[in-house]
N, C-alpha and C positions, 0 to 999 in steps of 0.2 A: 504494501500501501504506499501512498506516496505522503513523505512527512508532513505534518499541520493535515493531513484530511479533511480535518472544516473547515481549514483556512482552504483548501488547495479548492471547493466544494461550494463556496460564498463566494471564490473569487472566477468559475464556469457561471454561476449562476448570472453574477453580477454582471459579464463579459455580454450573459444574452440578454441580460436586462436594456443593455446599454444597445446591443445592436438592435432589439424590436424598438425597444422605445424610439429608439434614433428617425426607425422607417414611419411609427405613427407620428413622427413630428419631422418628418420632410417631408410627409405625404402630404399636412394639416397647413403649414407651410406655406406651398404649391400655391393648395385652395384660397391663402388668404392673402395671394399674390408680395409674397415677399423672397421672393428666389434668391436673393443674397444670403440670408437666414437660415435659407433651406442648404444651402450649398456649406456654410458652415459646421448644419448639422452633420453634413455628411466627411465632413475633415475632421470633426471628432471625432465619429465613428472609426473613423480608416485608421487614426492614430490609437484607437481605443486595441479595435482592430490587432493591430500591429505589435505594439506591445504585448499581448496575451502572443499570440500565436512564437512571437521571439522567449517568449517566458518560456512557450513551449519545447521549443525546438531545442535553448539553455538543456534544460533542464532533461529531452534524450540525450544530446550529445555527449555528453557530462557524464553521463551515468555507467555503469560496467553490469554483468553478466555478473550473477552470484549461485557458487552450488552450498545446497546444505546440504547435512546428511543427517541418514534415518536416526528421527527423537527429535531433528530441531526444528522449531515452528516457522512457519512462512501465514505470517496474517491479514487480513483483510477486514478495510475501514465499512462497517454499518455505520458510519455515524455517531450515531450513541453509544454504537459498543463493538469488540473484533473478534468477530471467526476465525478460528483458526486453521492449521491441517498440519500432518506431518507426514512421509513415508517410515512405515511399520516394517513393511522387509520387502522382498519382489521374492518369487520362487519362480523358475523356467522346468516348461514340462513342455513335450512332445503334442500332445493332445485332451482335450477333458470330455468327462465323463464316459458312460459308460453301454457296452453293445450298440444297439442301433443307432443311438444318439451323442455316442462318439464325434465329434469330431476334433479333429485331424490340424494344427497350422501348416502353413503352406512353408513358414523360415522353424518359429518356436515360437512359442504360447509365454509369455512373460503375467504373469498374476500377480498384479501388484497389489497389498493393502497400507490402506490413507484413512489416515486416526482423524478424523474432525472433530471439534472440543468451543466452545462459547467460555469463552475467557470472562471467567468472574468477577476479574479486580476489572474489565474495562466498563460495568454497567453504570450508565449515568442516572442520580439518582430519578430522569426523569422516565425511564425506564419502567422499572422498579426491578426484581430479581424473577417475578411469578410469571411473565412475558414470554413467550416465546421465541427466540428469530429463527425470521424467514429467510435465505438468501439471495441475494442474486445470484444467476444460472450460474454453474462454474462450468469449465472445459477442459477436458483430462488429456492429456498429450504424451507420448515419449519420441523426443526426437536426443538427435546427435550430433557431435559436431561438424560436421560434414553440409549438414541445410535438411537431410532424409526427416523429414516428420513420419509418424503414428497415427492413427485415429483410434477409437475406442472398437474390438471386434465385438462385431454384433452376436454372431455364431459363436461369441468366446462368453458372451455373455449368458447369451442363452444356455449356454450348453454347462454354465457355473451357479447361471438359478439367480442372476443378479441383474435389475433394472440398466438400464444405460444412462439415467440420474441417479446414481447410489447415492448422491455427495447432499443433490436438493431434499431436505428434510430437515426438520424442525430439530433445534434445540433450547431448553432452559439455562439458564447462567451457571455454571458449572457440568453441565454435562456436554457427556462426548459418547461418537459411535464408532463406528469403523465400517468402513466399505469396502470393495475390492474391483478394479480393471484387468480387465484382462486385454492384451496387446497382440497381436503374430509380428512377429519381428523377424527382421533377414536373421539367419545365422551365424550371417559375422556381423553387425550390426556391432559397432563398439562405443565406449563412451557415453552410452544412452544418460537421459537424464531425463524426468517426468516434471512437468511442468500441466499447476494448479493455476487456470487462470479464472476472471473476468468476463462471462462471455456480455455483460450491458455493454450499449454504444456508445453510451456518454462517456465512461471509462478512455475510453479513446481521444477524448476533448480537453481530461485532466492534465493538468504542471505537472511530472514526479511519474505517473502513474506507466506503471511494466505495457501497459496494453498503448500508452501512447506512444506514436508514429519512430521507431530508429530506441526505442527506451530499450536499457538491457531488460535481459530476463530474473526471474529470481526462480530455480527450479531445483531439483532435488537429484543426488547421483543414483542412478540404479542398476549402473556394471552393466553389462553386458551378458547374449547366452551362454551358457555353463555344458 
């Protein structure tokens, strides 16, 4: 999550308000036959937009990739509380299921176990401790150092008896659960990392968010087929 996430969210809201409000004011001034004032509004909006984009770009190009070990937590900011995930372990198998329902991997199946946790120490007084947290949608994938990327295997998930959206469950403060994901990875893949990412579109426009363009990712070391 970005540093000072609430401030980053407010900055994005302010930028959107300036853009939207400027557009309304621009039209109003034109209708009032005040073209010079309308042009000044356009100039102010452009300056604000350039400053925001510059901040977005600077935060991205100055960021670095981070690789966490199993057991370390990656945090997602929900503004008034924090949701965290960690890699528990990775199991490598050639196939899943039994009998006629068995599914064989094209390469090898990586069965990744992830723990999700609602950090109770991050709850604001407004939320209270009895209210469950429904997080933003997450995307889970494996990547390697050469740019390869593998999505969750639908066939592997069915054979394992796990849903594709295994992390889309509610939590109350202090609660945790484990979810498993299956990836069909080439047998010669190396230096794999697990990425658990925010899928919300708005995160791409937040300064310092790992989903913003060119920003470094935070992943978990997942090794390779064994």
